TIMARZA-724015 format. One line per 2 residues: for each residue x, y, z of N, C-alpha, C. Coordinates in pm, whole numbers, plus 32768, in hexadecimal, padded with zeros to 4 digits. Layout:
! residues N
X Y Z X Y Z X Y Z  ...
//
This chain:
! residues 381
EA91 7663 1CDE EA25 769B 1C94 E9C5 7615 1C65  EA28 75B8 1C41 EA05 7528 1C1C E9A9 7503 1C74
E9C8 74FF 1CF2 E974 74BC 1D61 E8FE 7504 1D75  E8FD 7589 1D6E E88E 75DE 1D82 E82D 75C0 1D0F
E855 75B4 1C8E E80D 75A4 1C2C E7C4 751B 1C41  E80D 74BA 1C58 E7DD 7435 1C67 E76E 7438 1CBA
E775 7488 1D3E E71A 7492 1DB3 E69B 74DC 1D68  E69C 7539 1D34 E61D 757E 1CE3 E5E4 7528 1C80
E626 74DD 1C34 E5E8 7479 1BE3 E59A 740F 1C30  E5D7 73E2 1CAE E58C 7380 1CED E500 73C6 1D29
E50B 7447 1D4F E491 7478 1D82 E446 7496 1D14  E46A 74B2 1C98 E3FD 74C0 1C2E E3CC 743A 1BF7
E410 73B8 1C18 E3C3 733C 1BE5 E35B 7321 1C47  E346 734C 1CC7 E2F1 7330 1D28 E282 7397 1D36
E28B 7416 1CE7 E21A 746A 1D00 E1C1 7467 1CA0  E140 74AC 1CC8 E0ED 74A7 1C5C E0F3 752D 1C28
E099 7557 1BCE E096 75C7 1B70 E0AB 7638 1BBF  E06B 7653 1C25 E05E 76BE 1C77 E0F0 76CB 1CBF
E12D 765A 1CF7 E1AA 765A 1D27 E20F 768E 1CD3  E20D 7645 1C65 E273 7656 1BE3 E272 76EA 1BC3
E213 772D 1BC7 E202 77BE 1BA0 E240 7819 1BFE  E224 77E1 1C96 E243 7834 1CF2 E2DD 781F 1D07
E312 77BC 1CD6 E3B5 779A 1CEF E3F0 77FA 1C78  E3C6 77F3 1C0A E3DE 782B 1B86 E3E6 78E4 1BC8
E391 7908 1C11 E36B 7987 1C2F E3F6 79A8 1C99  E402 7951 1D01 E46D 796D 1D61 E4ED 7964 1D0E
E514 790B 1CA8 E587 7915 1C6D E5BB 79A5 1C1F  E543 79C4 1BDB E538 7A31 1B8E E55D 7AA9 1BDF
E515 7AB4 1C42 E543 7B19 1CAF E5C5 7B1E 1CDD  E5F9 7AAF 1CF3 E677 7A8B 1D2F E6F2 7AC5 1CC1
E6BE 7AAA 1C38 E722 7ACF 1BD3 E71A 7B70 1BC7  E6A9 7BA7 1BDD E6A4 7C43 1BCD E6E6 7C78 1C4E
E6F1 7C36 1CB4 E729 7C78 1D1F E7B1 7C78 1D0F  E7E7 7C28 1CBD E897 7C1D 1CBF E8AD 7C74 1C3D
E844 7CA8 1BFE E89A 7D0D 1B85 E8C0 7D8A 1BAB  E909 7DBB 1B69 E940 7E3A 1B7F E8F2 7E98 1B24
E8DC 7F0F 1B3B E877 7F6F 1ACF E8A0 7F56 1A33  E92E 7F42 1A21 E952 7F1F 19A3 E910 7EB7 1969
E90F 7E44 19BC E8D1 7DC4 1996 E83D 7DC1 197F  E7F8 7E2C 19D2 E769 7E36 19C4 E743 7E6F 1936
E79A 7EF0 1928 E77C 7F40 18AB E795 7EE6 1831  E7F6 7E9C 1837 E832 7E48 17C2 E7BB 7DD9 17A8
E791 7D96 180B E708 7D34 17FC E698 7D6A 17AC  E685 7DEC 17F4 E5E9 7E2F 17D3 E5FA 7E6B 1740
E66B 7E94 1716 E661 7EEB 16A3 E66F 7E8F 1627  E67A 7E1A 163F E69B 7DBE 15C6 E639 7D5A 15CA
E5CF 7D7C 161F E542 7D00 1615 E51D 7CFE 157A  E515 7D6D 152E E4D7 7D86 14C4 E53B 7D05 1449
E5C6 7D1F 145C E61B 7CE2 1419 E616 7C38 1418  E5E9 7C07 14A5 E5D2 7B7D 149F E568 7B53 1461
E4F3 7BAC 1447 E48C 7B72 13F5 E4AB 7B79 1358  E4FA 7BDF 133D E51F 7BFC 12B2 E56E 7B85 1274
E5CF 7B5F 12CC E637 7AFC 12A2 E5E1 7A65 12A0  E591 7A4E 1307 E54B 79D2 130B E4EF 79CA 129D
E4A2 7A4F 1273 E44C 7A41 11F7 E49D 7A36 1171  E521 7A55 1164 E55C 7A36 10F6 E58B 799F 10F2
E5A1 7968 1157 E5CC 78DD 116A E546 787C 1146  E4F0 78A1 115E E46D 785A 1126 E463 7868 10A2
E478 78DA 105F E486 78D8 0FC4 E4EB 7880 0F8B  E559 7878 0FD3 E5D0 7822 0FA6 E5A8 77A1 0FB1
E55A 7778 1019 E537 76FF 104F E5A7 76C9 10A4  E5F8 7724 10E2 E654 76F0 112C E62B 7690 11A7
E5C1 76BC 11F6 E599 7669 125E E572 75E5 1229  E51A 75D6 11CF E4EC 755B 119B E56F 7504 1165
E5CA 7549 1123 E63A 74F0 10F2 E683 74B8 115E  E69D 7501 11C0 E6F5 74D1 1242 E6A5 7473 126F
E62A 7473 1274 E5CC 7410 12D7 E5C1 73A0 12AB  E5B0 7399 1209 E5B5 732E 11CC E638 72D9 11B1
E6B9 7327 11E3 E715 72E5 11D4 E73E 72A5 124B  E716 72D3 12CF E74F 72C0 1339 E734 722B 135F
E78A 71ED 13B0 E7EC 722A 13FF E86E 7242 13AF  E873 7223 1345 E904 724F 12F1 E913 72DF 12DF
E966 731E 1301 E99A 73B2 12E6 E9A9 73D2 124F  E992 7453 1238 E9AE 7457 119B EA16 74E2 119C
EA55 74E7 1137 EAB5 754C 1128 EA7E 75C8 10ED  EAA4 7637 10F4 EA97 76B5 1099 EA98 7689 1006
EB03 7655 0FE4 EAFF 762B 0F49 EA9E 75DA 0F1D  EA73 7562 0F71 E9F0 7516 0F4E E97D 7568 0F52
E95E 75AD 0FB1 E8DA 75FE 0FBA E8E1 766B 0F39  E94B 768F 0F24 E95A 76FB 0EA5 E933 76B3 0E35
E963 7640 0E13 E94D 75FC 0D9E E8B3 75D7 0D9E  E854 75BF 0DF9 E7D3 759D 0E02 E77B 7610 0E01
E78F 7687 0E35 E74E 7706 0E31 E761 7758 0DBC  E7E4 7760 0D80 E810 77B1 0D21 E82F 7836 0D5A
E847 784E 0DDA E86F 78C8 0E23 E8FD 78D2 0E19  E931 7944 0E09 E9BE 7956 0E16 EA06 7917 0E91
EA6B 78D3 0E95 EABD 78A9 0EFD EAC9 78F6 0F6F  EAF8 796E 0F54 EB2B 79C9 0FC6 EAB5 7A07 0FF8
EA37 7A3C 0FA9 E9D1 7A6C 0FD4 E996 7A04 104D  E98D 7990 1026 E94F 7913 1060 E99B 78F0 10D3
EA22 78EF 10D5 EA60 78DF 1148 EA46 7946 11CC  EA31 79BE 11A4 EA0F 7A31 11EA E981 7A1F 1225
E934 79FE 11E2 E8B2 79E5 121A E8AC 797A 127C  E8F7 78FB 1255 E8F7 788D 12AF E92D 78A4 131F
E9A7 7901 131B E9DF 7922 139F E98C 7960 13EE  E944 79BE 13BF E8DA 7A0D 1401 E876 79A5 144D
E84D 7953 140A E7D2 78FD 1435 E80B 789E 14A7  E878 7880 1497 E8CC 7836 1505 E8E2 7873 1575
E8FA 78F7 1562 E91A 794F 15E2 E8A9 7959 1639  E833 7955 1605 E7AE 7965 164F E776 78D7 165B
E7A6 786D 164E E797 77E5 1680 E717 77AB 1608  E6FF 77FE 159E E688 77EA 1537 E6B8 7737 14F2
E750 7742 14E0 E786 76D5 14B0 E80E 76B5 1501  E846 764C 14EE E8B8 7620 1544 E946 761A 14F2
E995 764E 14FC EA12 7651 14D0 EA76 75F4 1514  EA9B 759E 14B6 EAE0 751E 14E2 EB7D 7525 14C0
EB95 7581 1478 EC27 7581 144C EC2C 75FB 13F1  ECC1 7612 13C2 ECCB 7692 1364 EC69 7681 12E5
EC1F 76CF 12D2 EBBF 76D6 1266 EB6C 7665 1247  EB52 7637 12C8 EB00 75A7 12C9 EA90 75A7 133A
EA09 7592 12EC E996 75A4 1357 E933 7536 134E  E8E6 7528 13C3 E882 74CB 13B6 E808 7501 13F8
E7A3 74AF 1400 E729 74E7 142D E71F 74B2 14E4  E6CD 7517 1521 E6B9 74EB 15B4 E628 74E7 15BB
E602 74EE 1633 E550 74F0 1649 E526 7571 160F  E556 75F2 1613 E51E 764A 15E7 E52A 764C 1546
E582 760F 1515 E587 760F 1484 E506 75B3 145D  E4FF 7544 14A2 E48D 7502 146F E409 753D 1482
E3E8 75A2 14F6 E382 75DA 14E7 E36D 763A 1467  E3D5 7688 1461 E3D8 76EC 1405 E3C6 76AF 1365
E3DD 762E 1370 E3CC 75E9 12D3 E33B 75C1 12BC  E300 75CA 132B E25D 75C5 12FA E20A 760B 12BE
E1B4 75D5 1276 E176 7642 1206 E110 76A2 1262  E0C9 7670 12D1 E08A 76D6 130A E0DF 773A 1353
E152 7705 1382 E1BF 7781 13C6 E1F5 77E9 1356  E1FB 77BB 1301 E235 7821 127A E1CC 7871 123B
E163 7836 1256 E0DC 7897 1230 E0C6 78F2 1299  E0F5 78E9 131F E0EA 7954 1372 E163 79BB 1351
E1BB 7985 133B E22C 79EE 1324 E216 7A34 12BB  E1E1 79FD 1268 E19F 7A63 11D6 E134 7ACB 1209
E0D9 7A8C 1261 E06F 7AF7 1289 E09C 7B58 12E5  E103 7B48 1346 E135 7BAB 1385 E19C 7BF1 1348
E1EA 7BD4 12FF E24A 7C1D 12A9 E20A 7C7A 124A  E1C3 7C31 11DA E181 7C6B 115B E11C 7CBE 119A
E0BB 7C95 11DE E039 7CD0 11FB E043 7D1F 126B  E057 7CF0 12E1 E066 7D3D 135A E0CA 7DA5 1356
E152 7D6B 132A E1C3 7DCC 131B E1AC 7E53 1315  E17B 7E83 1293 E16E 7F20 127E E108 7F51 12EC
E0AC 7F01 1327 E047 7F4A 1382 E099 7F66 13F1  E0DE 7F17 141B E142 7F40 149D E196 7F94 149D
E1C0 7FAE 140F E232 801D 13F0 E1C6 80B0 13F3  E167 809B 13D5 E10A 8122 13D6 E0C4 813F 1450
E0D0 80ED 14AF E088 8108 152E E0A3 817C 157C  E11C 8197 1598 E14F 81F5 15DE E119 828F 15C2
E134 8292 1532 E10E 8314 14F6 E07D 8324 14F3  E03A 82A6 14DA DF9C 82B5 14F5 DF72 82E9 1575
DFA2 82A2 15D3 DF81 82BA 1657 DFA4 834E 1694  E01A 838B 1648 E024 8420 166C DFC6 8478 1623
DFA8 844D 15AC DF4F 84AC 1555 DEC5 84A6 1594  DE95 8436 15E3 DE24 8426 1619 DE23 8456 16A3
DE78 8489 16DE DE9F 84BF 1760 DE78 844E 17C8  DEAC 83E1 17AC DEAA 835F 17FC DE1E 8347 1830
DDC8 8358 17C2 DD1D 8337 17F7 DD20 8289 17DE  DCB5 826C 1833 DC93 81DE 1825 DC78 81BD 1778
DCAF 813F 174F DC88 8111 16D4 DBFF 80B1 16DF  DB82 80E1 16B4 DB04 80A5 16BF DABB 8088 1641
DB08 80BE 15C1 DAC9 80B8 1542 DB10 805D 14ED  DAEA 7FEB 14BC DB47 7FA4 145F DB66 7FCA 13D9
DB26 8048 13B9 DB51 808E 1340 DBBB 810D 1353  DBD2 8110 13F2 DC3B 8198 13FF DC9E 8160 1456
DCF1 80F4 142D DD66 80C7 147B DDEE 80DA 1426  DE64 80BC 146E DEF2 80B3 1416 DEEA 8072 13AA
DE87 8008 1394 DE84 7FBC 130E DE67 8023 1299  DDF9 8072 12B3 DDC3 80C7 123F DE2B 811D 121E
DE79 816D 1294 DEDB 81BB 1250 DF59 8179 1210  DF85 8100 1242 DFE3 809E 11E1 DFC0 807E 1168
DF45 805F 114A DF20 8028 10CE DEDD 8099 1081  DED1 8118 10BB DE95 8186 1062 DE06 815D 103A
DDA2 8131 1090 DD27 80EA 1066 DCCC 8115 10DC  DC54 8123 10AE DBD1 8134 10FC DB8D 80AE 112F
DBB8 803B 10E5 DB91 7FBD 10FC DBB5 7F80 1185  DB57 7F39 11D2 DB9C 7EF1 1243 DBED 7E79 120F
DC49 7E54 126E DC9D 7DE7 124B DC8F 7D64 121C  DBFB 7D3B 122E DBDD 7CBA 1208 DBAA 7CDA 1179
DB69 7D5E 1166 DB34 7D5F 10E5 DB93 7D77 107A  DC02 7DC2 109C DC85 7DCE 1060 DCC3 7D53 1021
DCBF 7CFD 1092 DD14 7C78 1075 DCD9 7C10 1008  DC3C 7C20 1007 DBEB 7BD9 0F93 DC25 7BF7 0F12
DC5B 7C79 0F09 DC83 7C8E 0E66 DD1F 7C3F 0E55  DD57 7C0B 0EB3 DDD7 7BC1 0E91 DDD6 7B42 0ED4
DDB9 7AD6 0E6E DDA2 7A4F 0EA7 DE14 7A14 0EE9  DE89 7A50 0ED5 DEF5 79FE 0F1C DEF2 7A41 0F9D
DED4 7AA9 0FAE DECB 7AEB 102E DE6D 7A87 108F  DDE2 7A7F 1050 DD91 7A39 10A2 DDB8 7996 10B2
DE04 7969 104E DE33 78E2 105D DE91 78C2 10D0  DEF0 791A 10E1 DF48 791F 1133 DF06 7925 11D1
DEA7 7995 11D3 DE63 79A8 1257 DE19 7924 127C  DDCF 78EF 1233 DD8B 787C 1245 DDD5 77F1 1265
DE59 77F0 1233 DEAD 777C 1245 DEF4 77A5 12DD  DF0E 7816 12E6 DF42 783F 136C DEDC 781B 13CE
DE70 7842 13CA DDF3 7827 1430 DDDE 7796 144F  DDDF 7746 13E4 DDD9 76AD 13E3 DE4D 7666 1437
DEC0 769A 1430 DF21 767D 1473 DF3B 76B4 14FF  DF0F 771F 1527 DF44 777B 158B DF3A 7738 1614
DED1 76E4 1610 DEB3 76A3 1687 DEED 75FF 1696  DF35 75E1 1630 DF7F 756D 1619 DFB7 753B 16A6
DF96 74AF 16DE DFEC 7497 175B DFA6 74CE 17E2  DF58 752D 17C5 DF1C 7582 183F DE84 7531 1853
DE57 7546 18C5 DDE4 7515 1902 DD7F 755C 18C3  DD0F 752B 1899 DC96 7570 185D DC1B 7575 18BA
DBB6 75AB 187C DB42 75A4 18DD DAFD 752E 1910  DB10 74C1 189B DAC8 7447 18B4 DB19 7409 1939
DB86 7440 1955 DBE0 73D9 19AD DBBC 7403 1A4D  DB66 747A 1A41 DB32 7497 1ACE DA9A 74AF 1AEB
DA3C 74C5 1A74 D9CF 74D6 1A7F D989 7452 1A6A  D8FF 743D 1ACE D8D1 73DF 1AF7 D854 73C1 1A71
D885 739E 19FB D831 73AA 1976 D7E7 7327 1989  D83A 72BB 1991 D7DD 7230 1991 D76E 7230 1A20
D784 7252 1A86 D726 7267 1AE8 D6A7 72BC 1AD7  D6B6 7332 1A7D D653 7378 1A73 D606 7356 19F7
D641 72E4 19A5 D600 72CF 192D D5BA 7236 1935  D59C 7203 19C2 D57A 7184 19C4 D4E9 716D 1977
D497 71D7 1977 D41D 71C0 1937 D3F5 7211 18D9  D483 7227 188C D454 7275 1806 D424 7231 1790
D3C5 725C 175C D37E 7223 16F1 D3C4 722A 165F  D3CA 71A7 162B D418 71B2 15AB D406 7202 1554
D381 723A 1533 D358 728E 14BF D36B 7310 14DA  D38A 733C 1561 D39C 73C2 157B D428 73EB 1572
D450 747F 157F D4C5 74A2 1545 D512 74B7 15D3  D57F 745F 15DD D5D7 7469 1652 D614 74D9 1667
D66E 7501 1600 D6C0 7581 1612 D6E2 75CE 158C  D6D9 7641 1582 D6ED 7699 150F D760 76E1 152B
D7C8 76D3 14FA D846 76F6 14F8 D84E 7789 149C  D83F 77FB 14DA D830 7892 1493 D8A9 78B8 1475
D8C9 78BE 1401 D94A 7915 13D2 D9C2 78AE 13F1  D990 7823 13BD D9FE 77B3 13FC DA70 77A8 139C
DA83 77EF 133B DAF6 77CE 12EC DB03 774F 127E  DB58 7704 1287 DB53 769E 122A DB1D 762F 127A
DB06 762C 12FC DAAD 75B6 1333 DB15 7587 1394  DB6E 75A0 13C6 DBD0 7546 142D DB89 7532 14BE
DB2A 7580 14D5 DAE9 7567 1559 DA6D 74F8 153B  DA2D 751F 14E1 D9C9 74B4 14C4 D9FB 7429 149C
DA82 7419 144C DABC 73A8 1457 DAE5 7359 14C8  DB18 73B9 151F DB45 7394 15A3 DAD3 7353 15F3
DA5D 739C 15F1 D9DE 736B 1635 D9B5 72E5 160A  D9B1 72D2 1582 D984 7250 153A D9BF 71F5 1555
DA54 71F8 155F DAC2 719B 1571 DAC7 7178 1612  DAAF 71C2 165B DAB7 71A2 16F6 DA44 7161 1723
D9C9 719E 16F0 D955 7156 171F D902 7140 169B  D90F 70DF 1658 D8C7 70AD 15DC D84E 7079 160E
D818 7050 1683 D7B5 7027 169D D73F 7077 16D3  D767 70EF 16E4 D706 7165 171C D6B9 7180 16C4
D626 716C 16C6 D5D3 7184 164F D5B7 7213 162E  D586 7241 15CA D55A 72C0 159D D5BC 72F1 1530
D592 735C 14E2 D5D6 7385 1479 D640 73EA 1493  D6BA 73F7 1454 D703 7456 1472 D718 74AF 13FF
D71E 7523 140A D705 757E 13A0 D780 75EE 13A5  D7CF 75F8 133B D84B 763F 1322 D81F 76C8 12CC
D828 7726 130E D807 77B3 12D5 D87A 77F9 129F  D872 785A 124B D8E1 7896 1225 D8B9 78DD 1199
D8F8 793C 1166 D8F8 7984 10EE D907 7917 1078  D8DA 790F 1004 D8DB 78AC 0F98 D97D 78A2 0F73
D9D9 7913 0F70 DA4A 78F8 0F41 DAA6 78BA 0FB3  DA74 78C4 1027 DAC2 7871 10AA DA9E 77E2 1091
DA16 77C8 1084 D9E9 7732 107B DA45 76F4 1007  DA4C 773D 0F96 DA90 76F2 0F20 DB07 769F 0F4B
DB45 76CB 0FB2 DBBC 7688 0FE9 DBB1 7637 106C  DB31 7619 107C DB00 75D7 10F3 DB3A 753D 1110
DB54 7511 1176 DB7D 7475 1191 DB09 7418 1183  DAFC 73B0 111D DA89 7361 110D DA74 7311 1180
DA11 7301 11B9 DA0B 7297 1230 D973 726E 1230  D962 71E6 1246 D8DE 71B9 1234 D890 71EA 12C2
D81C 7220 128D D7C3 723F 130A D7CC 72DC 1327  D81E 7312 12DE D832 73A6 12E6 D7E1 73E7 126C
D784 7436 126F D75A 7475 1205 D77C 750E 11FB  D798 7532 1175 D7CD 75C5 1179 D747 7621 1131
D747 768D 117B D6F2 76F6 1158 D737 7797 1149  D71A 77BE 10D9 D756 784B 10D7 D6F0 78AF 1120
D72B 7906 1179 D6DC 7945 11CB D745 79CB 11FD  D714 7A45 11EE D749 7AB7 122A D715 7ABE 12B3
D76E 7AD9 1313 D75F 7AE6 13A3 D717 7B61 13CE  D715 7BC3 1364 D6D0 7C3F 1389 D640 7C4C 134A
D631 7BCF 1304 D59C 7BD0 12E9 D558 7B56 1339  D4C1 7B7C 133C D47B 7B1D 139D D4B0 7A8D 137C
D4C1 7A42 1405 D4E5 79BB 140C D462 7964 13C2  D4A3 7907 135F D42F 78BC 12FA D41E 7836 1363
D45E 7808 13B0 D439 7787 13FA D40B 77BA 1472  D387 7778 1480 D333 77A5 14F6 D335 7726 156A
D343 7747 15F7 D329 76F5 1655 D382 7685 166C  D419 7692 1644 D47D 764F 164E D4A8 761F 16D9
D4E7 75BE 1709 D4FD 75A7 1789 D572 7607 17B9  D5D7 7602 1767 D639 7677 1787 D648 76BD 1702
D671 774D 171D D6B6 7798 16C7 D74E 77B5 16E2  D7A6 77AE 1692 D839 778D 16C0 D891 7811 1689
D8B5 785C 16BE D909 78DC 1691 D999 78B2 16B7  D9F7 78A5 165B DA75 7879 1687 DADB 78FF 1658
DB16 793D 16A5 DB5B 79A7 1680 DB2D 7A0E 160B  DAA7 7A1D 1625 DA63 7A84 15D2 DA5C 7B00 1625
DA24 7AF7 1688 D9FE 7B7D 16D1 DA6B 7BD6 16DE  DAE5 7B80 1710 DB57 7BD5 1720 DB9F 7C34 16B7
DB62 7C07 1638 DB88 7C4E 15C0 DB4B 7CC9 1598  DAE8 7CFD 15F0 DA85 7D56 15DA DA71 7DBB 164C
DA5C 7E34 1641 DA43 7E92 16A0 D9AE 7E61 16DD  D97D 7E9B 1743 D922 7EA3 1790 D888 7EA2 1744
D89B 7F26 16EB D829 7F40 16A1 D7FA 7EB2 1642  D867 7E8A 15F6 D864 7E15 1593 D839 7DA1 15D6
D881 7D87 165A D860 7D14 16A7 D7C4 7CFE 16CB  D78C 7D74 16EB D6FB 7D84 1717 D6AE 7D4A 16A4
D6D8 7D71 1634 D68B 7D4F 15BC D684 7CBD 15A1  D70C 7C73 15AC D710 7BE7 15A0 D6BD 7BB1 160B
D6CD 7BD8 167C D688 7B94 16F3 D5DB 7B9C 16E5  D5AE 7C12 16B8 D525 7C2F 16AE D4EE 7BBA 1639
D543 7BB1 15DA D51D 7B6D 156B D50E 7AE0 1599  D55B 7AB1 15DF D569 7A35 1626 D50A 7A08 1684
D4EE 7A79 16DE D48D 7A68 1754 D400 7A48 1724  D3E4 7A9E 168B D356 7A96 165C D337 7A15 161D
D3AD 79D3 1609 D386 793E 15E4 D389 78D1 163D  D3A0 78F0 16AD D3BF 7895 1718 D32C 7868 175F
D316 77E7 178C D298 77CD 17CB D2A4 77BB 1859  D254 7787 18A0 D243 777D 1930 D2BD 7728 195F
D2DD 76DC 1924 D346 7682 1960 D3D6 7698 1910  D3E8 76FC 18C1 D452 76FF 1884 D4B7 7749 18D2
D53A 7736 18B1 D5AC 7777 190B D619 77BE 189F  D644 7828 18BB D6B2 786F 186C D73D 7847 18B2
D7A1 7808 1862 D81F 77F4 1893 D871 784C 1860  D8C5 789B 18A8 D92D 790B 1873 D994 78BB 1898
DA05 78A6 183E DA70 787B 184C DADF 78C7 182E  DB08 790C 18A3 DB64 797D 1898 DBB5 7980 190E
DC08 79D7 1905 DC75 79F9 1983 DC33 7A51 19DF  DC30 7A3D 1A56 DBF1 7A7A 1AD3 DC80 7AB4 1B17
DC95 7B22 1B15 DD01 7B5A 1B64 DD08 7B61 1BE9  DD53 7B54 1C39 DD4F 7B6B 1CD0 DD77 7C04 1CD8
DD50 7C28 1D49 DD42 7CB5 1D57 DDDD 7CE6 1D6E  DE22 7C8D 1DA6 DEC7 7CC8 1DA0 DF1B 7C3D 1D7B
DF8A 7C6D 1D5F DFE0 7BEF 1D47 DFD4 7BB0 1CC1  DF9D 7BFF 1C51 DF86 7BB5 1BCE DFF3 7B8D 1B8C
DFFD 7AFC 1B77 E054 7ABD 1B16 E082 7B09 1AAF  E10C 7B0F 1A83 E13F 7B70 1A21 E0EA 7B37 197B
E0E1 7AB4 1976 E099 7AA1 18FE DFFB 7AD3 18F4  DFCC 7AC5 1942 DF59 7B09 195E DF4C 7BAB 1949
DFA3 7BDB 1992 DFBE 7C77 1988 DFD8 7CA3 18E9  E02B 7C59 18A6 E061 7C79 1821 DFF1 7C6A 17C7
DFA1 7BF3 17E4 DF31 7BE3 178B DEB7 7C53 17A0  DEB6 7C93 17FD DE50 7CF5 1823 DE82 7D70 17D2
DEFA 7D90 17D8 DF4A 7DFD 1787 DF2A 7DE2 16E7  DF37 7D60 16CB DF20 7D41 163C DE83 7D6B 161A
DE4F 7D40 1656 DDA8 7D51 1656 DDA1 7DDE 1647  DDBD 7E36 16A6 DDB4 7EC2 1691 DDDE 7F11 1621
DE68 7EEF 15F8 DE9B 7F31 1585 DE62 7EFB 14FD  DE3A 7E82 14F4 DE14 7E60 146B DD85 7E5F 1467
DD2C 7E5B 14C5 DC9F 7E49 14CD DC5B 7E9F 1510  DC95 7EE7 156F DC4C 7F4A 15D4 DBFD 7EFE 1628
DC33 7E90 1647 DBEF 7E2E 1697 DC3A 7E0F 1716  DC23 7D9F 1777 DC6F 7DA6 17FC DC47 7D06 1833
DCB9 7CE1 1887 DC9C 7C7A 18E2 DC57 7CBC 194D  DC11 7C62 1990 DBA3 7CA1 1A03 DBC4 7C5B 1A98
DBA9 7C91 1AFF DB99 7C56 1B73 DB11 7C1E 1B98  DB08 7BCF 1C07 DA84 7BA6 1C16 DA1C 7C13 1C1F
DA39 7C84 1C61 D9EB 7CEB 1C7B D9CD 7D22 1BF8  DA18 7D29 1BA1 D9F7 7D5C 1B20 D98C 7CFE 1AE1
D9AD 7C85 1AE3 D965 7C21 1A8D D8CE 7C17 1AD9  D8D6 7C34 1B49 D82B 7C3B 1B92 D7F6 7CCE 1B6D
D84F 7D2E 1B64 D818 7DBF 1B40 D7CB 7DA0 1AAB  D81D 7D58 1A5D D7F6 7D65 19B4 D788 7D01 19AE
D786 7C82 19F8 D700 7C45 1A08 D68D 7C8D 1A36  D6B1 7CCE 1A97 D63B 7D17 1ADF D60B 7D73 1A85
D653 7DB2 1A18 D62A 7E15 19C9 D5BE 7DDB 1942  D5BD 7D7B 195A D53D 7D2D 18E4 D4F5 7CE1 1936
D4D5 7CEF 19AD D493 7C9A 1A1D D4AE 7C1C 1A1A  D52B 7BF0 1A13 D559 7B65 1A2A D5B0 7B49 1AAC
D589 7AD4 1ADD D5B3 7AB0 1B65 D641 7A54 1B64  D6AE 7A76 1BA9 D71F 7A18 1BA9 D6E2 79AE 1C18
D6F6 7944 1BE1 D6CE 78CE 1C4F D729 7897 1C83  D7B1 7880 1C42 D82E 784F 1C85 D8AB 7860 1C29
D8F8 785B 1C5B D99F 7860 1BFF D9EC 77DF 1C28  DA17 7797 1BB0 DA53 7718 1BC2 DACE 7740 1B81
DB58 775C 1BD6 DBCB 776D 1B97 DC07 76E8 1B82  DC5B 76D3 1B0D DC85 7653 1AE1 DD38 7667 1AC9
DD62 76F3 1ABA DDF1 76F3 1AB9 DE3C 7757 1B1A  DE99 7763 1B38 DEE5 77B6 1B88 DEF2 7840 1B4A
DEE4 7856 1ACB DED7 78CF 1AA5 DE50 7926 1ABD  DDDD 78C9 1ADA DD69 791A 1AF7 DD0C 78F1 1A6C
DD28 7895 1A22 DCC4 7851 19B1 DC4E 7821 1A1E  DBE8 7845 19E8 DB66 7821 1A40 DAF1 7815 19F0
DAA6 77C2 1A2E DA0B 77CE 19EE D9A3 780C 1A48  D96E 7885 1A0C D91D 78DA 1A4E D891 78A7 1A25
D844 787B 1A78 D7A6 783F 1A6A D757 78A3 1A85  D716 78DD 1A26 D6A5 7932 1A3F D624 790E 1A06
D5AA 794A 1A53 D52A 793A 1A19 D4DA 79B7 1A12  D475 79B6 19C9 D425 7A35 19D7 D3E6 7A51 1A6E
D3C4 7AB9 1A81 D380 7AF5 1AEB D2E2 7AD8 1AEB
//
C-alpha cells in the first residue's frame, strides 16, 4: 500500500488542477467499489455527524490550537487545560476527529495537526463550517418534507423554498440574514475565503489586452453586489496600471466591512434598482445570478443592460455546468442554491436562454477552473 500511495502522490505532484480532480474521482470510485453495503450505509448515515463534531471543534478552537502547536503533539490533558473542556469528553471528540483524518493521532491520548487541521484552523474555513451547520443545516433537514408536500415541483420562487419551511418565515434567505449580523459576517467571510488558492477570472480573461485604450476618467469596472470587495482588490493589485475607475457596489451594511484599497470606490447600490453608473466598460457579476431564480435574474440583467453603453460588456463570473459528468462540488452547490434560495447553477444553454430573455447576446465563455468557473461575456442585442 505504501508503494501505491507513493505512486499516487507522484502523479498528483505533476498534475494540473483538472488532473488532480480526475485522480481524486478515480480514487473515490475505487474506494466505493471496495465497500460492502454495510460500509456504504455507515459512511452515508453519519455525514451530518462529521459536520457536527467539526463545528464543535471550532467552538473549542481545537484545530487552531493543534495547528499553532505543530509539529509538537499535544496530550488530551494539555488540550483540556487550554480549552476548559472535560478530559473524557475531549478525548472522545479528538478520537473521532482523528478517525476521519481531520487531525493526526500520534500516540495514546496524543494528537497533532495535519494538512486538513491546518485548513480547518483558517478563519474563512471555520466561517464556512458555521454557515453550513448553523444556517444551511436546518434547511437541508427540512428539504425532504418540503419536496414531498409540494409534490416534487420545481423550486423557482426564492420565497417558497425549504429555507422558509425550516425558519418559519416568509422572507427570502438574504433578507432574513440581514436581521442577524453574525450570520451575514460568517457568510461574507466564507465567500472571501472560498476561492483561496484557486484560479480567478483575472488569470484567464484578457483584461489588459482589452483595456489598452481605456480613458483614465471613465469607469473601468463596476463590481455589482461585490461583497467586501475581494475581486476589486485583486484587480487593482494584479493590474495597478490599467486606467479607469473601479467601483464596488453592494448594500451599505455589507460595504461597512469592505476591504480598503486605493483606487477602489464604494457605492451603496441595490441591484434590483436601476444601475446608477452609466456606460462603464465592464459590469461584473460574480456569483450573483446563481443566487436567484430566472425571474429575479432578469430584473438584475435588465437594470444592468439599461446602464450599458455601446462599448460596455457584461461579465458574468459563475459556474457553467457541462451537460453531463458534473463534478460533485458543482452539483452540491446547485442543490444548496435550490434548497436555500430557489436558485440554480446553469448549463451553457440555460445561460444563453436567460440572456436571450432580456435581449442580450452571449459573446463568449472563458472557463478558468476545472469545476466550470467561467466568465460569460454578454452585450446588448
